[in-house]
DSSP file (Angstrom, degrees, kcal/mol; ACC not computed):
  #  RESIDUE AA STRUCTURE BP1 BP2  ACC     N-H-->O    O-->H-N    N-H-->O    O-->H-N    TCO  KAPPA ALPHA  PHI   PSI    X-CA   Y-CA   Z-CA
    1    1 A M              0   0    0      0, 0.0     2,-0.3     0, 0.0    48,-0.0   0.000 360.0 360.0 360.0 133.6  -26.4   -6.5    4.5
    2    2 A S        -     0   0    0     45,-0.1     2,-0.5    46,-0.0    42,-0.0  -0.623 360.0-134.1 -82.3 144.0  -27.2  -10.2    4.6
    3    3 A K        -     0   0    0     -2,-0.3     2,-0.3   153,-0.0   153,-0.1  -0.864  25.0-179.7-103.3 133.4  -28.3  -11.7    7.9
    4    4 A I        -     0   0    0     -2,-0.5     2,-0.2    45,-0.0     0, 0.0  -0.938  11.3-147.3-129.8 157.8  -26.8  -14.9    8.9
    5    5 A D     >  -     0   0    0     -2,-0.3     4,-2.3   151,-0.1     5,-0.1  -0.514  40.1 -84.1-110.3-179.8  -27.3  -17.1   12.0
    6    6 A T  H  > S+     0   0    0    151,-0.4     4,-2.1     1,-0.2     5,-0.2   0.869 127.1  51.4 -53.6 -43.8  -25.2  -19.4   14.1
    7    7 A I  H  > S+     0   0    0      2,-0.2     4,-2.3     1,-0.2    -1,-0.2   0.898 109.4  49.6 -68.2 -38.4  -25.8  -22.4   11.8
    8    8 A D  H  > S+     0   0    0      1,-0.2     4,-3.1     2,-0.2     5,-0.2   0.946 110.5  53.1 -63.6 -40.7  -24.7  -20.3    8.7
    9    9 A R  H  X S+     0   0    0     -4,-2.3     4,-2.4     1,-0.2   140,-0.2   0.934 111.0  44.8 -60.7 -46.0  -21.6  -19.3   10.7
   10   10 A K  H  X S+     0   0    0     -4,-2.1     4,-2.5     2,-0.2    -1,-0.2   0.918 113.3  50.2 -66.5 -40.8  -20.7  -22.9   11.4
   11   11 A I  H  X S+     0   0    0     -4,-2.3     4,-2.7     1,-0.2    -2,-0.2   0.953 112.2  48.1 -60.3 -51.0  -21.4  -24.0    7.8
   12   12 A I  H  X S+     0   0    0     -4,-3.1     4,-1.8     1,-0.2    -1,-0.2   0.898 110.9  50.2 -63.0 -38.9  -19.1  -21.1    6.6
   13   13 A N  H  X S+     0   0    0     -4,-2.4     4,-1.7    -5,-0.2    -1,-0.2   0.875 108.1  52.8 -66.9 -37.2  -16.3  -22.0    9.0
   14   14 A L  H  X S+     0   0    0     -4,-2.5     4,-1.5     1,-0.2    -2,-0.2   0.918 109.8  49.3 -62.9 -42.2  -16.4  -25.7    7.9
   15   15 A L  H  < S+     0   0    0     -4,-2.7    -2,-0.2    -5,-0.2    -1,-0.2   0.839 104.6  58.9 -72.1 -24.9  -16.0  -24.6    4.4
   16   16 A L  H  < S+     0   0    0     -4,-1.8     3,-0.3    -5,-0.2    -1,-0.2   0.940 107.2  48.0 -50.2 -50.3  -13.2  -22.4    5.4
   17   17 A D  H  < S-     0   0    0     -4,-1.7     2,-0.2     1,-0.3    -2,-0.2   0.832 137.3  -0.2 -65.7 -32.3  -11.4  -25.4    6.6
   18   18 A D    ><  -     0   0    0     -4,-1.5     3,-1.3    -5,-0.1    -1,-0.3  -0.767  59.0-161.4-162.6 108.6  -12.2  -27.4    3.5
   19   19 A G  T 3  S+     0   0    0     -3,-0.3    -4,-0.1     1,-0.3    -3,-0.1   0.653  93.1  53.1 -68.6 -18.2  -14.1  -25.9    0.5
   20   20 A R  T 3  S+     0   0    0     -5,-0.1    -1,-0.3     2,-0.1    -5,-0.1   0.274  72.8 133.4-101.2  14.1  -14.8  -29.4   -0.8
   21   21 A I    <   -     0   0    0     -3,-1.3     5,-0.1    -7,-0.2    -3,-0.1  -0.438  62.7-110.6 -62.1 131.1  -16.3  -30.8    2.2
   22   22 A P    >>  -     0   0    0      0, 0.0     4,-2.1     0, 0.0     3,-0.9  -0.328  13.4-124.6 -75.1 144.1  -19.5  -32.6    1.3
   23   23 A A  H 3> S+     0   0    0      1,-0.2     4,-2.8     2,-0.2     5,-0.2   0.869 112.0  61.6 -51.9 -35.6  -22.8  -31.2    2.4
   24   24 A S  H 3> S+     0   0    0      1,-0.2     4,-2.2     2,-0.2    -1,-0.2   0.888 105.2  45.8 -52.8 -42.8  -23.4  -34.7    4.1
   25   25 A E  H <> S+     0   0    0     -3,-0.9     4,-2.1     2,-0.2    -1,-0.2   0.817 111.3  52.3 -74.6 -31.5  -20.4  -34.2    6.3
   26   26 A I  H  X S+     0   0    0     -4,-2.1     4,-2.0     2,-0.2     5,-0.2   0.934 110.6  47.7 -61.7 -49.2  -21.4  -30.7    7.2
   27   27 A A  H  X>S+     0   0    0     -4,-2.8     4,-1.9    -5,-0.2     5,-1.3   0.929 111.3  50.9 -64.2 -42.5  -24.9  -31.9    8.2
   28   28 A R  H  <5S+     0   0    0     -4,-2.2     3,-0.3     1,-0.2    -1,-0.2   0.949 113.2  47.6 -58.1 -48.0  -23.4  -34.8   10.3
   29   29 A Q  H  <5S+     0   0    0     -4,-2.1    -1,-0.2     1,-0.2    -2,-0.2   0.793 122.7  29.9 -66.1 -34.8  -21.2  -32.3   12.1
   30   30 A I  H  <5S-     0   0    0     -4,-2.0    -1,-0.2     2,-0.1    -2,-0.2   0.450 109.6-112.4-111.9  -6.0  -23.8  -29.6   12.9
   31   31 A G  T  <5S+     0   0    0     -4,-1.9     2,-0.3     1,-0.3    -3,-0.2   0.863  73.0 119.1  76.1  40.9  -26.9  -31.9   13.2
   32   32 A L      < -     0   0    0     -5,-1.3    -1,-0.3    -6,-0.2     2,-0.2  -0.790  68.4 -91.0-117.9 171.7  -28.9  -30.8   10.2
   33   33 A T     >  -     0   0    0     -2,-0.3     4,-2.4     1,-0.1     5,-0.2  -0.550  31.7-120.6 -77.9 149.0  -30.2  -32.6    7.2
   34   34 A E  H  > S+     0   0    0      1,-0.2     4,-2.7    -2,-0.2     5,-0.2   0.848 114.7  57.2 -52.5 -38.6  -28.1  -32.6    4.1
   35   35 A R  H  > S+     0   0    0      2,-0.2     4,-2.5     1,-0.2    -1,-0.2   0.936 106.4  49.1 -58.9 -53.9  -30.9  -30.9    2.2
   36   36 A S  H  > S+     0   0    0      1,-0.2     4,-2.8     2,-0.2    -2,-0.2   0.883 109.5  51.1 -53.6 -42.5  -30.9  -28.1    4.7
   37   37 A V  H  X S+     0   0    0     -4,-2.4     4,-2.9     1,-0.2     5,-0.2   0.940 110.2  49.8 -60.0 -47.5  -27.1  -27.7    4.4
   38   38 A R  H  X S+     0   0    0     -4,-2.7     4,-2.4     2,-0.2     5,-0.2   0.923 110.4  50.4 -56.7 -44.3  -27.4  -27.5    0.6
   39   39 A Y  H  X S+     0   0    0     -4,-2.5     4,-3.2     2,-0.2    -2,-0.2   0.961 112.6  47.2 -52.6 -54.7  -30.1  -24.9    0.8
   40   40 A R  H  X S+     0   0    0     -4,-2.8     4,-2.4     1,-0.2    -2,-0.2   0.915 109.7  50.5 -60.1 -46.9  -28.1  -22.8    3.2
   41   41 A I  H  X S+     0   0    0     -4,-2.9     4,-2.0     2,-0.2    -1,-0.2   0.890 111.3  49.1 -58.8 -40.5  -25.0  -23.0    1.2
   42   42 A E  H  X S+     0   0    0     -4,-2.4     4,-3.2    -5,-0.2     5,-0.3   0.933 112.3  49.5 -65.7 -44.5  -26.8  -21.9   -2.1
   43   43 A R  H  X S+     0   0    0     -4,-3.2     4,-1.7    -5,-0.2     6,-0.2   0.880 109.6  49.3 -66.8 -31.3  -28.5  -19.1   -0.2
   44   44 A L  H  <>S+     0   0    0     -4,-2.4     5,-2.1     2,-0.2     6,-1.3   0.875 115.3  46.1 -66.7 -40.5  -25.1  -17.9    1.3
   45   45 A I  H ><5S+     0   0    0     -4,-2.0     3,-2.2     4,-0.2    -2,-0.2   0.963 112.8  50.0 -69.8 -50.3  -23.6  -18.1   -2.4
   46   46 A Q  H 3<5S+     0   0    0     -4,-3.2    -2,-0.2     1,-0.3    -1,-0.2   0.839 110.5  48.1 -60.9 -34.1  -26.6  -16.3   -4.0
   47   47 A S  T 3<5S-     0   0    0     -4,-1.7    -1,-0.3    -5,-0.3    -2,-0.2   0.306 113.7-117.1 -95.3  15.1  -26.6  -13.5   -1.5
   48   48 A D  T < 5S+     0   0    0     -3,-2.2    -3,-0.2     2,-0.2    -2,-0.1   0.688  80.3 124.7  68.3  18.1  -22.7  -12.9   -1.9
   49   49 A V  S   <S+     0   0    0     -5,-2.1     2,-0.3    -6,-0.2    -4,-0.2   0.883  80.4  12.4 -76.8 -34.6  -22.0  -13.8    1.7
   50   50 A I        -     0   0    0     -6,-1.3     2,-0.3    -9,-0.1    -2,-0.2  -0.927  58.6-158.4-132.8 160.6  -19.5  -16.5    0.4
   51   51 A K        -     0   0    0     -2,-0.3     2,-0.8    -3,-0.1    -6,-0.0  -0.994  17.3-140.2-137.5 131.7  -17.8  -17.7   -2.6
   52   52 A I        +     0   0    0     -2,-0.3     2,-0.3   -32,-0.0    -2,-0.0  -0.852  46.2 141.0 -93.1 113.0  -16.4  -21.2   -3.2
   53   53 A A        -     0   0    0     -2,-0.8     2,-0.3     0, 0.0   -34,-0.1  -0.924  54.8 -96.7-147.3 159.3  -13.1  -20.8   -4.9
   54   54 A A        -     0   0    0     -2,-0.3     2,-0.6   -35,-0.0    -2,-0.0  -0.690  33.6-145.8 -77.9 141.1   -9.6  -22.2   -5.1
   55   55 A V        -     0   0    0     -2,-0.3     2,-0.2    90,-0.0    -1,-0.0  -0.937  13.8-140.5-110.9 115.7   -7.0  -20.2   -3.0
   56   56 A V        -     0   0    0     -2,-0.6     3,-0.1     1,-0.0     0, 0.0  -0.531   1.9-143.4 -76.8 142.0   -3.6  -20.2   -4.6
   57   57 A N    >>  -     0   0    0     -2,-0.2     3,-1.1     1,-0.1     4,-0.5  -0.895  11.3-165.7-102.1 100.8   -0.6  -20.5   -2.4
   58   58 A P  G >4>S+     0   0    0      0, 0.0     5,-3.0     0, 0.0     3,-0.9   0.773  84.5  59.3 -58.0 -34.1    2.0  -18.2   -4.0
   59   59 A E  G >45S+     0   0    0      1,-0.3     3,-1.5     3,-0.2     5,-0.1   0.848  97.9  58.7 -66.0 -36.7    4.9  -19.6   -2.0
   60   60 A A  G <45S+     0   0    0     -3,-1.1    -1,-0.3     1,-0.3     4,-0.1   0.679 107.1  49.6 -67.9 -15.6    4.2  -23.1   -3.4
   61   61 A L  G <<5S-     0   0    0     -3,-0.9    -1,-0.3    -4,-0.5    -2,-0.2   0.269 129.1 -91.4-104.1   9.3    4.8  -21.6   -6.8
   62   62 A G  T < 5S+     0   0    0     -3,-1.5     2,-1.4     1,-0.1     3,-0.2   0.389  92.1 119.8 102.1  -4.4    8.1  -19.8   -6.0
   63   63 A Y      < +     0   0    0     -5,-3.0    47,-0.2     1,-0.2    -1,-0.1  -0.632  27.1 151.2-100.9  86.7    6.7  -16.5   -5.0
   64   64 A S        +     0   0    0     -2,-1.4     2,-0.5    46,-0.3    -1,-0.2   0.579  43.9  83.5 -88.3 -14.0    8.1  -16.6   -1.5
   65   65 A I  E     -A  109   0A   0     44,-2.6    44,-2.4    -3,-0.2     2,-0.4  -0.833  55.1-172.9 -97.5 123.9    8.6  -12.9   -1.0
   66   66 A V  E     +A  108   0A   0     -2,-0.5    71,-3.0    71,-0.4     2,-0.4  -0.929   8.5 177.0-111.8 136.5    5.5  -10.8    0.2
   67   67 A A  E     -AB 107 136A   0     40,-2.5    40,-2.5    -2,-0.4     2,-0.4  -0.999  23.6-141.6-139.0 142.6    5.8   -7.0    0.4
   68   68 A D  E     -AB 106 135A   0     67,-2.9    67,-2.9    -2,-0.4     2,-0.5  -0.896  17.3-161.0 -98.2 136.6    3.3   -4.2    1.3
   69   69 A V  E     -AB 105 134A   0     36,-3.3    36,-2.5    -2,-0.4     2,-0.5  -0.985   2.2-162.8-123.1 120.8    3.7   -1.1   -0.8
   70   70 A F  E     -AB 104 133A   0     63,-3.6    63,-2.3    -2,-0.5     2,-0.4  -0.893  16.1-161.4-105.3 131.4    2.2    2.1    0.6
   71   71 A I  E     -AB 103 132A   0     32,-3.3    32,-1.9    -2,-0.5    31,-1.4  -0.949  18.1-154.2-127.3 131.4    1.8    4.8   -2.2
   72   72 A E  E     - B   0 131A   0     59,-3.1    58,-2.8    -2,-0.4    59,-1.3  -0.892  30.0-179.7 -96.8 131.4    1.3    8.5   -2.1
   73   73 A V  E     - B   0 129A   0     -2,-0.5    56,-0.2    56,-0.2     5,-0.1  -0.968  37.5 -93.3-134.2 151.2   -0.5    9.6   -5.3
   74   74 A E    >>  -     0   0    0     54,-2.5     3,-2.1    -2,-0.3     4,-0.5  -0.347  45.9-119.3 -51.4 132.9   -1.8   12.9   -6.8
   75   75 A P  G >4 S+     0   0    0      0, 0.0     3,-0.8     0, 0.0     4,-0.3   0.837 109.1  53.0 -56.5 -33.2   -5.4   13.1   -5.7
   76   76 A A  G 34 S+     0   0    0      1,-0.2     4,-0.2     2,-0.1    -2,-0.1   0.650 111.3  46.4 -74.1 -10.5   -6.9   13.1   -9.2
   77   77 A L  G <> S+     0   0    0     -3,-2.1     4,-2.6    51,-0.1     5,-0.3   0.338  78.7 104.2-117.2   7.1   -5.1   10.0  -10.2
   78   78 A I  H <X S+     0   0    0     -3,-0.8     4,-2.7    -4,-0.5     5,-0.2   0.947  85.0  44.1 -51.8 -57.7   -5.7    7.8   -7.1
   79   79 A N  H  > S+     0   0    0     -4,-0.3     4,-2.7     1,-0.2    -1,-0.2   0.887 113.7  51.5 -63.5 -37.3   -8.3    5.6   -8.7
   80   80 A E  H  > S+     0   0    0      2,-0.2     4,-2.6     1,-0.2    -1,-0.2   0.912 111.3  47.1 -60.0 -46.0   -6.3    5.2  -11.9
   81   81 A V  H  X S+     0   0    0     -4,-2.6     4,-2.3     2,-0.2     5,-0.2   0.941 113.0  48.7 -64.3 -50.1   -3.2    4.1  -10.0
   82   82 A A  H  X S+     0   0    0     -4,-2.7     4,-2.2    -5,-0.3    -2,-0.2   0.911 112.1  49.0 -54.0 -47.6   -5.3    1.6   -7.9
   83   83 A R  H  X S+     0   0    0     -4,-2.7     4,-1.6     1,-0.2    -2,-0.2   0.936 111.7  50.6 -64.6 -45.5   -6.9    0.1  -11.1
   84   84 A R  H  < S+     0   0    0     -4,-2.6     4,-0.3     1,-0.2    -1,-0.2   0.867 110.5  47.8 -65.1 -33.8   -3.5   -0.2  -12.7
   85   85 A L  H >< S+     0   0    0     -4,-2.3     3,-2.1     1,-0.2     6,-0.3   0.921 106.6  57.4 -66.1 -43.6   -2.0   -1.9   -9.8
   86   86 A A  H 3< S+     0   0    0     -4,-2.2    -2,-0.2     1,-0.3    -1,-0.2   0.844 102.9  55.7 -57.9 -33.0   -5.0   -4.3   -9.5
   87   87 A E  T 3< S+     0   0    0     -4,-1.6     2,-0.3    -5,-0.2    -1,-0.3   0.562  83.3 101.6 -75.6  -8.8   -4.3   -5.4  -13.1
   88   88 A H  S X  S-     0   0    0     -3,-2.1     3,-0.9    -4,-0.3    -3,-0.0  -0.582  71.4-139.3 -81.4 135.6   -0.6   -6.4  -12.3
   89   89 A E  T 3  S+     0   0    0     -2,-0.3    -1,-0.1     1,-0.3    -3,-0.0   0.672 100.6  54.5 -78.0 -10.9   -0.3  -10.3  -11.9
   90   90 A N  T 3  S+     0   0    0     17,-0.1    18,-1.8    28,-0.0     2,-0.5   0.673  89.4  90.9 -89.4 -13.6    2.1   -9.9   -9.0
   91   91 A V  E <   +C  107   0A   0     -3,-0.9    16,-0.3    -6,-0.3     3,-0.1  -0.673  45.8 174.1 -86.3 123.5   -0.2   -7.7   -7.0
   92   92 A T  E     +     0   0A   0     14,-2.3     2,-0.3    -2,-0.5    15,-0.2   0.458  65.7  25.9-106.4   0.0   -2.5   -9.6   -4.7
   93   93 A Y  E     +C  106   0A   0     13,-1.1    13,-1.8    -8,-0.1     2,-0.3  -0.930  55.9 178.0-159.0 133.4   -4.3   -6.8   -2.9
   94   94 A V  E     +C  105   0A   0     -2,-0.3     2,-0.3    11,-0.2    11,-0.2  -0.995   9.0 166.4-137.6 133.8   -5.1   -3.2   -3.6
   95   95 A A  E     -C  104   0A   0      9,-2.7     9,-3.0    -2,-0.3     2,-0.4  -0.996  28.3-138.1-145.1 146.7   -7.0   -0.7   -1.5
   96   96 A C  E     -C  103   0A   0     -2,-0.3     2,-0.3     7,-0.2     7,-0.3  -0.846  34.3-175.5 -96.1 141.0   -7.5    3.1   -1.5
   97   97 A S        -     0   0    0      5,-2.9     2,-0.5    -2,-0.4    -2,-0.0  -0.850  28.6-119.8-139.3 171.8   -7.3    4.6    1.9
   98   98 A I  S    S+     0   0    0     -2,-0.3     2,-0.3     2,-0.0     4,-0.1  -0.955  76.2  41.8-115.3 122.3   -7.7    7.9    3.9
   99   99 A G  S    S-     0   0    0     -2,-0.5    -2,-0.1     1,-0.1     0, 0.0  -1.000 110.6 -13.7 148.5-143.5   -4.7    9.0    5.7
  100  100 A E  S    S+     0   0    0     -2,-0.3     2,-0.4     1,-0.1    -1,-0.1   0.793 125.4  41.8 -61.3 -35.0   -1.0    9.2    5.2
  101  101 A R        -     0   0    0      1,-0.1   -29,-0.2   -29,-0.1    -4,-0.1  -0.948  65.2-154.5-118.7 134.9   -0.9    7.0    2.1
  102  102 A D  S    S+     0   0    0    -31,-1.4    -5,-2.9    -2,-0.4     2,-0.4   0.855  78.8  18.6 -80.3 -39.1   -3.4    7.0   -0.7
  103  103 A V  E     -AC  71  96A   0    -32,-1.9   -32,-3.3    -7,-0.3     2,-0.4  -0.992  61.0-164.5-135.8 140.9   -3.1    3.5   -1.9
  104  104 A S  E     +AC  70  95A   0     -9,-3.0    -9,-2.7    -2,-0.4     2,-0.3  -0.956  12.5 177.0-125.2 147.5   -1.8    0.2   -0.4
  105  105 A A  E     -AC  69  94A   0    -36,-2.5   -36,-3.3    -2,-0.4     2,-0.4  -0.988  21.4-142.3-146.2 151.8   -1.0   -2.9   -2.3
  106  106 A Q  E     -AC  68  93A   0    -13,-1.8   -14,-2.3    -2,-0.3   -13,-1.1  -0.957  22.3-170.1-115.3 137.9    0.5   -6.2   -1.5
  107  107 A V  E     -AC  67  91A   0    -40,-2.5   -40,-2.5    -2,-0.4     2,-0.4  -0.902  11.8-150.4-124.6 152.0    2.9   -7.9   -3.9
  108  108 A V  E     +A   66   0A   0    -18,-1.8     2,-0.3    -2,-0.3   -42,-0.2  -0.949  22.9 169.9-116.5 141.8    4.4  -11.4   -4.2
  109  109 A A  E     -A   65   0A   0    -44,-2.4   -44,-2.6    -2,-0.4   -45,-0.1  -0.971  44.5-120.2-150.2 165.7    7.6  -12.1   -5.8
  110  110 A R  S    S-     0   0    0     -2,-0.3   -46,-0.3   -47,-0.2     2,-0.3   0.811  93.9 -12.0 -78.9 -27.9   10.3  -14.7   -6.3
  111  111 A D  S >> S-     0   0    0    -46,-0.1     4,-1.8   -48,-0.1     3,-0.7  -0.970  77.0 -87.8-161.7 170.4   13.0  -12.6   -4.6
  112  112 A N  H 3> S+     0   0    0     -2,-0.3     4,-2.6     1,-0.3     5,-0.2   0.838 121.1  58.0 -58.7 -34.4   13.9   -9.2   -3.2
  113  113 A S  H 3> S+     0   0    0      2,-0.2     4,-2.4     1,-0.2    -1,-0.3   0.884 105.6  51.9 -67.2 -36.1   15.3   -7.9   -6.6
  114  114 A E  H <> S+     0   0    0     -3,-0.7     4,-2.5     2,-0.2    -2,-0.2   0.946 110.9  47.5 -67.3 -45.6   11.8   -8.7   -8.1
  115  115 A V  H  X S+     0   0    0     -4,-1.8     4,-2.8     2,-0.2     5,-0.2   0.933 110.7  51.1 -54.9 -48.5   10.1   -6.7   -5.3
  116  116 A Y  H  X S+     0   0    0     -4,-2.6     4,-3.1     1,-0.2     5,-0.4   0.949 112.7  47.4 -61.7 -50.7   12.6   -3.8   -5.9
  117  117 A A  H  X>S+     0   0    0     -4,-2.4     4,-2.9     1,-0.2     5,-1.1   0.903 111.3  49.9 -57.3 -48.3   11.7   -3.9   -9.7
  118  118 A L  I  X>S+     0   0    0     -4,-2.5     5,-3.6     3,-0.2     4,-0.6   0.916 115.0  44.6 -49.4 -51.8    8.1   -3.9   -8.9
  119  119 A A  I  <>S+     0   0    0     -4,-2.8     5,-1.9    -5,-0.2    -2,-0.2   0.903 128.0  24.7 -64.8 -43.2    8.4   -0.9   -6.6
  120  120 A T  I  <5S+     0   0    0     -4,-3.1    -3,-0.2    -5,-0.2    -2,-0.2   0.845 128.1  37.0 -99.4 -35.1   10.7    1.2   -8.7
  121  121 A E  I  <5S+     0   0    0     -4,-2.9    -3,-0.2    -5,-0.4    -2,-0.1   0.813 132.0  20.4 -91.0 -28.8   10.1    0.1  -12.4
  122  122 A F  I  <<S+     0   0    0     -5,-1.1     4,-0.4    -4,-0.6     3,-0.2   0.852 132.1  28.6-104.2 -62.0    6.4   -0.5  -12.3
  123  123 A I  I > <S+     0   0    0     -5,-3.6     3,-2.0     1,-0.2    -3,-0.2   0.967 120.8  52.0 -67.9 -48.8    4.7    1.2   -9.3
  124  124 A G  T 3 <S+     0   0    0     -5,-1.9    -1,-0.2    -6,-0.3    -4,-0.1   0.724 110.3  49.9 -65.3 -20.0    7.1    4.2   -9.0
  125  125 A K  T 3  S+     0   0    0     -3,-0.2    -1,-0.3     2,-0.1    -2,-0.2   0.459  80.5 114.3-101.1   9.4    6.7    4.9  -12.6
  126  126 A L  S X  S-     0   0    0     -3,-2.0     3,-2.0    -4,-0.4     2,-0.1  -0.491  81.9 -97.7 -69.5 140.1    2.8    5.0  -12.8
  127  127 A P  T 3  S+     0   0    0      0, 0.0    -1,-0.1     0, 0.0     3,-0.1  -0.383 109.0  23.4 -59.8 133.8    1.6    8.4  -13.6
  128  128 A G  T 3  S+     0   0    0      1,-0.3   -54,-2.5    -2,-0.1     2,-0.4   0.205  83.8 130.9  99.1 -18.4    0.6   10.3  -10.5
  129  129 A V  E <   +B   73   0A   0     -3,-2.0    -1,-0.3   -56,-0.2   -56,-0.2  -0.594  24.3 171.4 -79.2 120.9    2.7    8.3   -8.0
  130  130 A R  E     -     0   0A   0    -58,-2.8     2,-0.3    -2,-0.4   -57,-0.2   0.841  62.4  -0.6 -97.9 -36.8    4.6   10.7   -5.8
  131  131 A K  E     -B   72   0A   0    -59,-1.3   -59,-3.1     2,-0.0     2,-0.4  -0.996  53.9-162.8-151.9 144.7    6.1    8.3   -3.3
  132  132 A T  E     -B   71   0A   0     -2,-0.3     2,-0.4   -61,-0.2   -61,-0.2  -0.991   3.3-165.6-130.9 149.6    6.3    4.6   -2.3
  133  133 A T  E     -B   70   0A   0    -63,-2.3   -63,-3.6    -2,-0.4     2,-0.4  -1.000  14.9-164.1-129.6 124.1    7.3    2.9    0.9
  134  134 A T  E     -B   69   0A   0     -2,-0.4     2,-0.4   -65,-0.2   -65,-0.2  -0.913   7.4-176.2-113.7 133.8    7.9   -0.9    0.6
  135  135 A S  E     -B   68   0A   0    -67,-2.9   -67,-2.9    -2,-0.4     2,-0.2  -0.970  22.2-133.9-134.3 120.3    8.0   -3.2    3.6
  136  136 A I  E     -B   67   0A   0     -2,-0.4   -69,-0.3   -69,-0.2   -71,-0.0  -0.495  15.6-143.4 -71.8 134.5    8.8   -6.9    3.2
  137  137 A V        +     0   0    0    -71,-3.0   -71,-0.4    -2,-0.2     3,-0.1  -0.798  23.2 174.2-102.4  95.4    6.5   -9.1    5.2
  138  138 A P        +     0   0    0      0, 0.0     2,-0.4     0, 0.0    -1,-0.1   0.688  68.4  34.6 -79.0  -9.8    8.4  -12.0    6.6
  139  139 A I        -     0   0    0    -73,-0.0     2,-0.5     0, 0.0     0, 0.0  -0.982  59.0-173.2-142.7 118.7    5.7  -13.5    8.7
  140  140 A R        +     0   0    0     -2,-0.4     3,-0.1     1,-0.1    -3,-0.0  -0.969   4.6 177.6-108.2 120.1    1.9  -13.6    7.9
  141  141 A L  S    S+     0   0    0     -2,-0.5     2,-0.3     1,-0.3    -1,-0.1   0.751  70.8   8.9 -93.9 -22.7   -0.1  -15.0   10.8
  142  142 A K        -     0   0    0      5,-0.0    -1,-0.3     3,-0.0     2,-0.2  -0.970  61.5-169.9-155.7 144.9   -3.6  -14.5    9.1
  143  143 A D    >   -     0   0    0     -2,-0.3     3,-1.6    -3,-0.1     4,-0.2  -0.744  44.1 -94.6-124.7 172.3   -4.9  -13.6    5.7
  144  144 A V  G >  S+     0   0    0      1,-0.3     3,-1.2    -2,-0.2    -1,-0.0   0.819 121.7  59.1 -63.3 -31.0   -8.3  -12.8    4.5
  145  145 A Y  G 3  S+     0   0    0      1,-0.2    -1,-0.3     3,-0.0   -90,-0.0   0.600 105.0  53.7 -72.7  -8.7   -9.2  -16.2    3.4
  146  146 A Q  G <  S+     0   0    0     -3,-1.6     2,-0.4     2,-0.1    -1,-0.2   0.393  77.7 121.7-103.1   3.8   -8.5  -17.4    7.0
  147  147 A W    <   -     0   0    0     -3,-1.2     2,-0.4    -4,-0.2    -3,-0.0  -0.543  53.7-146.2 -68.7 121.5  -10.9  -14.9    8.6
  148  148 A R        -     0   0    0     -2,-0.4    -2,-0.1  -132,-0.0    -1,-0.1  -0.734  14.3-120.1 -91.3 134.4  -13.5  -16.7   10.6
  149  149 A V        -     0   0    0     -2,-0.4  -136,-0.1  -140,-0.2  -137,-0.0  -0.655  40.5-106.4 -73.5 120.6  -17.0  -15.5   10.9
  150  150 A P        -     0   0    0      0, 0.0    -1,-0.1     0, 0.0  -141,-0.1  -0.203  22.1-135.0 -51.6 135.0  -17.7  -14.9   14.7
  151  151 A L  S    S+     0   0    0   -142,-0.1     2,-0.3  -141,-0.0  -142,-0.1   0.661  84.9  43.2 -75.4 -11.5  -19.9  -17.6   15.9
  152  152 A T        -     0   0    0   -143,-0.1     2,-0.3  -147,-0.0     3,-0.0  -0.963  61.9-174.9-131.1 148.7  -22.2  -15.1   17.9
  153  153 A S    >   -     0   0    0     -2,-0.3     3,-1.5     4,-0.1  -147,-0.1  -0.996  29.5-133.2-145.6 138.2  -23.6  -11.7   17.1
  154  154 A R  T 3  S+     0   0    0     -2,-0.3    -1,-0.1     1,-0.3     0, 0.0   0.833 111.1  39.5 -56.2 -35.3  -25.6   -9.2   19.1
  155  155 A D  T 3  S+     0   0    0     -3,-0.0    -1,-0.3     2,-0.0    -3,-0.0  -0.010  86.5 139.1-111.4  25.4  -28.1   -8.7   16.3
  156  156 A E    <   -     0   0    0     -3,-1.5  -151,-0.1     1,-0.1     3,-0.1  -0.547  49.7-129.6 -81.3 133.0  -28.3  -12.4   15.2
  157  157 A P        -     0   0    0      0, 0.0  -151,-0.4     0, 0.0     2,-0.2  -0.289  39.3 -85.5 -68.2 164.4  -31.8  -13.8   14.4
  158  158 A A        -     0   0    0      1,-0.1  -153,-0.0  -153,-0.1     2,-0.0  -0.503  51.4 -96.9 -64.5 137.9  -32.8  -17.1   16.0
  159  159 A A        -     0   0    0     -2,-0.2    -1,-0.1     1,-0.1    -3,-0.0  -0.379  35.5-171.1 -59.4 136.3  -31.7  -20.3   14.3
  160  160 A D        -     0   0    0     -3,-0.1    -1,-0.1    -2,-0.0    -2,-0.0   0.385  24.6-137.1-114.7   2.9  -34.4  -21.6   12.1
  161  161 A N              0   0    0      1,-0.2  -125,-0.1  -129,-0.0    -2,-0.1   0.758 360.0 360.0  50.6  31.6  -32.9  -25.0   11.1
  162  162 A K              0   0    0   -126,-0.1    -1,-0.2  -130,-0.1  -123,-0.1   0.445 360.0 360.0 -73.8 360.0  -34.0  -24.7    7.5
């Protein structure tokens, strides 16, 4: 587990607002040198705390329907089903879980009939799939790329202004 401090958190949250914000602007906003900001960003990247990447907006490309699909799978095939789901271009999220459903996935589609086809013709026909439950997601208030690192932590080291 990587340790980050309040300054790292501020840098990360500024990058979440704009992944192309110059280090000089981050430095100005949080009161560090540009060199220190560049060092910290590189350290955060190298330690896999952050990744700087483009985030696609599926809706802007016509994929306006989002659906969550919960899947019950034969135990021996859970990982295989999850892997196959992860390979599909309309699937944006896949996770194995413990509980009532074995695998959950999120899909994007152009319309409800495409969601239906994904659920019945692709997911429902994967070997090992016993049952699917699909829910259309009409409103998303927060997604993983919008998650903010809490600015304080009980086990946080003191800021060292490097």
